[in-house]
PADREN-719239 format. One record per residue: residue in three letters; x, y, z negated of N, C-alpha, C in turn. Coordinates in steps of 0.001 Angstrom, whole numbers, plus 500000, padded with zeros to 6 digits. Example, Ala and Ser with C-alpha at 12.3 -4.5 7.8 and 13.67 -1.06 7.14 Angstrom:
2
ALA513190494310492200512300495500492200513200496700492200
SER512850497750492920513670498940492860512900500030492130
***
This chain:
111
UNK485018498226495795483652498334496179483154499713495763
UNK482469500382496625481982501724496343480640501653495632
UNK480460502567494698479181502655494004478429503851494534
UNK477131503708494676476306504816495150476183505849494041
UNK476297507110494402476169508186493421474705508574493309
UNK474311508908492098472939509374491939472848510797492470
UNK471645511229492799471453512577493338471922513645492363
UNK471659513464491068472052514477490091473573514579490008
UNK474281513457490099475735513467490038476325514168491250
UNK475810513877492426476346514509493636476063516008493642
UNK474908516417493107474597517849493023475551518544492060
UNK475859517871490933476794518433489962478175518602490585
UNK478625517604491332479930517681491987479962518803493017
UNK478891518958493774478825520020494775478860521392494123
UNK478249521524492952478240522805492251479642523175491782
UNK480469522176491456481823522413490979482811522671492121
UNK482493522240493312483408522355494448483389523772495012
UNK484566524251495327484670525555495973484248525428497432
UNK483752526499498031483262526430499420484330525950500411
UNK485595526263500167486642525847501119486891524337501118
UNK486319523632500128486462522187500079485230521456500593
UNK484373522144501292483161521538501827483503520861503153
UNK483484519541503167483823518783504365482586518187505028
UNK481445518749504754480208518280505350480289518411506870
UNK479930517358507552479930517392509014481280517089509636
UNK482296516865508831483623516521509376483834515026509243
UNK484468514448510224484715513016510202486161512743509830
UNK486353512077508707487689511661508300488023510326508943
UNK489292510028509022489728508758509597490388507954508495
UNK489784506833508122490335505995507075491596505302507590
UNK492665505377506807493900504687507148494710505355508236
UNK494489506624508465495161507323509558496684507248509428
UNK497208507358508226498652507364508008499157506065507383
UNK498350505031507390498677503771506738499965503151507275
UNK500060503006508591501253502387509181502506503203508904
UNK502405504508509001503566505368508723503985505230507266
UNK503032505123506363503339504975504936504084503674504684
UNK503693502621505369504362501332505207505812501398505664
UNK506108502239506641507471502391507146508354503139506143
UNK507753503899505277508478504710504313508044506154504481
UNK508264506958503463507851508349503561508799509248502774
UNK508762510516503091509622511519502489508767512541501757
UNK509221512920500573508534513956499805509515515090499586
UNK509115516304499983509945517488499767509331518304498646
UNK510157518612497643509702519369496488510359520741496536
UNK509542521773496634510041523147496676510153523680495250
UNK511374523951494837511638524429493482511395525937493389
UNK511206526422492177510980527848491962512171528698492389
UNK513384528117492286514585528876492649514835528905494157
UNK513932528321494934514047528350496386514698527125496992
UNK515256526253496162515873525036496685514797524003497002
UNK515153523075497871514232522009498253514875520681497904
UNK514181519897497115514636518561496742513890517561497621
UNK514624516665498273514007515683499163514172514289498575
UNK513076513542498507513112512171498011512544511250499081
UNK513204510107499275512787509126500274512228507904499561
UNK511087507438500025510435506291499418510228505198500466
UNK510641504002500146510387502827500978510010501682500040
UNK509485500615500608509196499445499791510511498866499294
UNK510556498466498025511763497876497470512058496561498177
UNK513321496175498182513717494923498800512970493772498125
UNK512301492975498899511532491863498364510084492224498072
UNK509754493492498112508372493910497843507546493778499115
UNK506293493491498935505369493410500067504148494255499757
UNK503490494723500784502260495480500604501112494614501122
UNK500165494336500250499038493498500635497961494329501308
UNK497342493729502301496210494354502957495042494361501967
UNK494117495319502101493014495426501134492171494159500998
UNK491908493453502095491085492250501996491801491142501227
UNK493120491066501320493895490069500581493972490476499110
UNK494109491761498853494236492279497492492989491965496658
UNK491841491818497310490618491469496579490758490101495913
UNK491473489181496558491633487830496042492871487679495169
UNK493884488502495405495143488410494673495530489785494132
UNK494910490212493024495133491574492527496457491783491790
UNK497141490684491388498381490831490623499514490055491282
UNK500737490401490928501904489671491429501835488205491005
UNK501384487984489786501282486618489276500357485765490143
UNK499207486314490540498257485550491349498809485274492747
UNK499545486232493311500154486031494628501209484936494546
UNK502077485015493546503143484021493399502587482626493162
UNK501536482523492355500907481222492081500357480611493377
UNK499677481424494186499104480931495446500206480518496422
UNK501248481317496516502345480984497432503088479724496985
UNK503277479554495682503933478331495199503094477102495513
UNK501761477235495401500872476122495753501004475786497237
UNK501107476812498063501267476602499498502607475948499809
UNK503652476369499130504984475797499338504985474316498994
UNK504277473935497920504208472522497528503547471674498604
UNK502632472256499373501934471507500426502765471375501696
UNK503783472219501850504610472180503061505505470949503034
UNK505693470317504185506645469205504232508038469722503847
UNK508816468871503193510138469281502698511014469815503824
UNK510910469246504986511735469661506124511458471118506500
UNK510173471503506542509802472880506875510282473848505806
UNK510176473456504541510585474333503448512076474639503541
UNK512890473635503844514337473849503977514633474751505164
UNK513909474542506264514111475344507465513749476811507199
UNK512666477049506476512241478413506150513271479093505248
UNK513823478354504296514836478916503391516096479278504172
UNK516497478437505111517686478715505932517447479939506810
UNK516262480056507356515927481204508203515972482490507396
UNK515474482447506182515475483623505311516895484052504971
UNK517769483093504725519163483389504394519875484026505573
UNK519650483520506791520323484086507965519832485495508258
UNK518548485792507996518023487140508211518695488128507271
UNK518939487733506018519577488612505049520989488959505485
UNK521694487988506072523055488230506537523103489301507603
UNK522150489285508514522136490231509633521613491610509223
UNK520866491693508131520325492974507691521396493826507013
UNK522395493208506439523425493948505690524285494801506576
***
């Protein structure tokens, strides 16, 4: 949740900002690179000796990225796991077995 800045605070921040960082009148796009970030991203580090080190980042196996509206209700891994376990308990046993079998077959094909 965003907090409104007081006029004195915003004036102080503007005084500290260099003119080249003035984005007044420009429209930013929230989440412009969100989908690409979820796919994974590359970081290139330029070393002083002229070499370039490249690092690739993707979500770890088994990791999920929560949407912001969901994250408001489930801020920790513990809260997500607790909610999902409660949901699993409500599922009929037949569906739970079918979902587990489907998950196992997907892992086989991903390797």
